[in-house]
C-alpha positions in Angstrom: 45.8 -17.2 71.1 45.1 -13.9 73.3 41.7 -12.6 73.4 42.9 -9.4 71.4 44.5 -11.8 68.5 41.0 -13.0 68.4 39.4 -10.0 68.3 41.7 -8.7 65.2 41.7 -11.8 63.7 37.7 -11.3 63.6 37.7 -7.7 62.7 40.2 -8.1 59.7 38.2 -11.5 58.5 37.9 -11.9 54.7 34.7 -11.5 54.4 34.6 -8.0 56.8 37.0 -7.0 54.0 35.2 -7.8 51.1 31.9 -5.7 52.8 34.1 -2.6 53.3 35.3 -3.0 50.1 32.3 -3.8 48.4 31.1 -0.8 50.5 33.7 2.0 49.7 33.0 1.3 45.5 29.2 1.6 46.1 29.6 5.2 48.0 32.3 6.1 45.6 29.4 5.4 42.9 26.8 6.7 44.1 29.0 10.6 45.0 29.7 9.9 41.3 26.1 9.3 40.0 24.9 12.8 42.4 28.0 15.0 40.7 26.6 14.0 37.7 23.1 14.9 38.1 24.3 18.1 39.5 26.1 18.8 36.5 23.8 17.9 34.1 21.1 20.0 35.5 24.1 22.6 35.0 24.4 22.2 32.1 20.4 22.0 31.4 20.4 25.7 32.8 23.1 27.3 31.0 21.4 26.3 28.1 18.1 28.4 29.2 20.3 30.7 30.3 21.9 31.4 27.1 18.3 30.7 25.3 16.7 33.6 27.2 19.9 35.7 27.9 19.3 35.8 31.6 20.8 33.9 34.8 18.7 30.8 35.3 18.9 28.9 38.3 18.3 25.0 38.5 15.1 25.2 40.1 13.8 27.9 37.8 15.4 24.9 34.7 12.9 22.0 36.5 10.1 24.3 36.2 10.6 25.0 32.7 10.7 21.2 31.5 7.9 20.7 34.2 6.1 23.5 32.1 7.5 22.0 28.6 6.0 18.4 29.5 2.7 20.0 30.7 2.7 21.6 27.4 3.4 19.0 25.2 0.3 16.9 27.4 -1.7 19.2 26.9 -1.4 19.9 22.8 -0.3 16.5 21.9 -2.9 14.9 19.3 -4.3 12.0 20.7 -7.8 10.8 20.8 -8.5 11.5 24.9 -11.2 11.9 27.2 -12.9 15.2 28.4 -11.5 14.8 31.7 -7.5 13.7 31.1 -7.9 17.1 28.7 -9.1 18.7 32.0 -6.0 17.1 33.6 -3.5 18.4 31.4 -4.8 22.1 31.5 -4.8 22.0 34.9 -1.2 20.9 35.0 -0.1 23.6 32.4 -1.8 25.9 34.4 -0.3 25.0 37.9 3.1 24.6 36.1 3.1 28.0 34.9 2.4 29.3 38.0 4.8 28.0 39.4 7.2 29.7 37.0 5.9 32.6 38.1 6.4 32.0 41.7 10.2 30.5 41.2 11.1 34.2 39.3 10.8 33.8 35.3 7.9 36.0 33.5 7.3 37.1 30.8 8.3 40.0 28.8 
């Protein structure tokens, strides 16, 4: 067999074709997941837009979600030490500041 035949047979081996197929499938699944993730945030942003009656970007949506979790952590009725309550209050304060910087203001 010639050198070209050996190289072609080596390049087209069954193992390498399987690896290529797996990589192609992995890339397709990854891109589908990324698209789904983006569309999920867009759906949440549209829900917030309909509630607030003004357009809300995905960055503003992330700020709102962060503030919601910070508020829950602050008012959660559990016997927590004062230090953890202080951390939760600081988290809420910074989350609200980020919301304001993102263009969300009270009316």
